[in-house]
N, C-alpha and C positions, 0 to 999 in steps of 0.2 A: 784949299786950292794952291796957296803959295807954297805950302810944304810939299805937296805932290809935284809941283812944277820944279822946285829946287832939287828934289830927289831925281827927277828925270834928267835935268841938266847935268848933275853930278855923274849919273850913270852913263850918259852918252859920252861925256868927256873921258870917263874911265875906259870905255870900249875903244875910243880913238887912240888913247895913250897906249893901250895894250897892243893894238894893231901896228902902231908905228914904232914900237920899241924893239922890233926884231927885224933882222936883215932878211932879204928874200930867201936865202938858204934856210934860215931858221923857221920861216913861215911854212915849211913843209911842202907836201905834194897835193895835187888835185886829183879827184876821182868822182865818178857819178854814183849817186845813191840809188840802189835798186828797190830796197824795201826796208821797212821798219819792223823790228822784232818786238821791242817793248819800249818803255820810257827812256832808256839810256843805251840802247843797242841798235845799230843799223847794219845793213848788209850792202856792200859795194857791188858795182856791176860785174867785177871780176870774181865775186864770191867771197871776198874777204869780209870777216865780221869785225866790226869796230865798236868798242865800248867807250862811250863818252866819259871822260874822267873829270874829277873835281865835283861831281854831283852824285846824288843818290835819288832815284826816282821811285815813286810809289809803285808797288808791285800790282799785278793783275787783281782786280776786285777790291783794291784798297782805294780810299778817297783820292780823286784826281788822277787816277791811273789812265782813264780814258782820255782825259783832257791833254795830258802830256804826249800820249801816243798820237793824238790828232794833230798836235803842234809839230811833232817830228815828221809826220807824214808829208808835210809841206816840202820836205827835202827830197822826196822821191822823184826821180827823173831829173834832179838838179845836180850840178857839179859843185862840190864843196872842196874846201882846202882843209887839210888836216895837219896838225902840229903835234909832234911827239914831245913828251917830257923826258923822264929818265928811263922808265920801264917800257919795253917795246910791246910785250904781250902779257896777259894774265894767265892764270893756271888753266883757263878754259880755251887757251889759244886765241883769244880775241885781242886785236890790236887796241892799245890804249891811246886815245887821241883827244886833243882839243879840236873842235870842228868849227869852221867859219863858212858863212855864206854871204856873198856880196858885202864883205866887210863887217858883218855881224858875228859876234862871238856867241855861237849857238848855246854852248854849255852855260855860259854866264847869264845869258838872257833867260834861260829856263829857270834859273835860280831867282833872278830879279823879278820874274813874273809870278813867282810863287807856285811853280809847277814842280820844282825839285828842291831837295835839300842840298846845301853846300857840304861836300864830303871829300876832303883831300886826304889821301893815304900816302905815307912816307914810302919811297923818296920822291913821289910825284906831287910836289907842292909848289910848283913854279907860280901858280896864280892863286894860291890859298888865300892870301889877304884880300884879293879882289872878290873871290867867291863869298867870303865872310861879310864883306861890305855890302855886296848885292843881297845876301840873305837878310842882313840887318834892315835894309831898306824895305824888303818885302814884308818882313815882320812888322815894321812900324806902319806900313800901309795896310796891313791886314788882308793881303790879297792871296788867292789860291789856298794852299795848304795852311796859310797863316790866318785865315778868317777866324775871328774870335767867336767863341761859343757864348750863348746867352747865360751859361752857367759859370762863366769865368769870374763874375763878381761874387758868386756865392761859394764856390769851391776853391780853397786856397791850399798852398803847400805847407804842411805842418813840419815834416822832416823827410829828407831824402837820404836814406842810409844805404848807399850803393856799395860800401866796403864792409862786408860782413866780418865778424871777428874770426881770426884764424884763416883757414883755407876756405875761400868763398864756395868752392865747388862741393864741399861737404857740410856747409853750414848755410844752406839756402834759406832757412827760416829766419836768418838774421839779415837778409838783404830785402829791403822793402821801401815803399813809398807811402808816407803817411799823409793823408789829406783831411781837411776839415771843412765842414759845411758851416760857414759863418752866418748864413741866413736863417730866419726863423722857420721857413717852410722846408719840407722834405724834398730831396732830389732823387728822382728815379734813375738809377744807373742801368741802362739797357742798350746793348750794342756798343758800349764804350771800349776803348782799347788803350793800352800803354805802348809807346814806341820808343825804342832806342835809336841809335844811328843806323841800324840795319833792318830791324824787323818790328812787326806789330804783334802784340799779345792780347788776346781777347780777355776781357774782365768778366767774370761771372755776374749775372744780373742780381742786383740787390737794391734796396731802398736806403738812402742815407738820410737819417733823421736830422732835422734842423739843429744846429749847435753841436753835433756829434763829430768825432774823429774816427776815421777808419784807416787801418793799415793794410796795404795791398802787398802781400808777401810773395816773393818769387817761388819759394818751396811749397811743401805740403803742410796741411794742418786741418783743423776742424773749423768750419765757417761759423762766425758769430756776428753780433751787431757791430763789433769793433775790428774784426779781422776777416779778410778774404784771402784765398790762396790760389795762385796761378799754376801750381803743380808742375813747374819746369824742372828739368833734369840738369840744367847747366845755369850758371849765373847769367843774368840779363844785362848787367851793367859792368863796364870796364872800370877798374880802379884807377886807371891812368887818365882817360879822357873819354867823355861820352855826353849824350844829351838825353833828357827825358821829356816826352810829350804825352800829355793826357788828352785823348781825343774823344769827343762825344759821339753819339750814334749817327750824327749827320756829317762826320768828318771834320768838325771844327775844333779849334784848339781851346782847351780849358786851362791847361797849365803847360809851362815850358821851363826847363832848367838845364843849363849846360855847365860843364865843369872841366877843368884841366889841372892835374897835379904834376 
């Protein structure tokens, strides 16, 4: 309880600091939200489409996608304040904005509540540190997308080989995640997924024998007791910076690993 209370105090202080750190001009403009498209995109009353930046929300049919849409729908019919970073629009002609409602930093609170991942893309990194801190608190609390799987004590990370030898795009068989079942009992892998910072990848169903190590390979190959293949045509992992999440069939986190080179 003390840990959760302390985290809440830190988060509230963080939101107040961010709000007061900018002049009225920097705090952007106000507009009414007419509808929500998905977990990180809204439409304003004038028809403008706005992508909430600094976050990445689960896509439709992914775990917690309905929860974040339901949370954003609370903005419909309300007047929000929007703050710009460096980039005005993305390639889809959506405005890129930080969104505030009644002093609440919506983007940041979605990450803090475990409904979205922290995801800042250069050059729009004004609040990157705050988003990472909020995500860390959510992970430590195990809320939302960070709820721990019952298998997290049995399935451990053996090796994460995200940088294949040579050209990754032509050597996908050397890009892999190796996991180990450290428990004595078998683990049924059904409905599990691997996720990077952008997308989910379905893992073929298999049974992981107790004490065994299995390599989950990006490219093609023949399935065996020690190797399964995702048959992707492009690399799954960035060599520069990325995150790996192993998610069980109920959308809970089994493993998580982030890196930056």
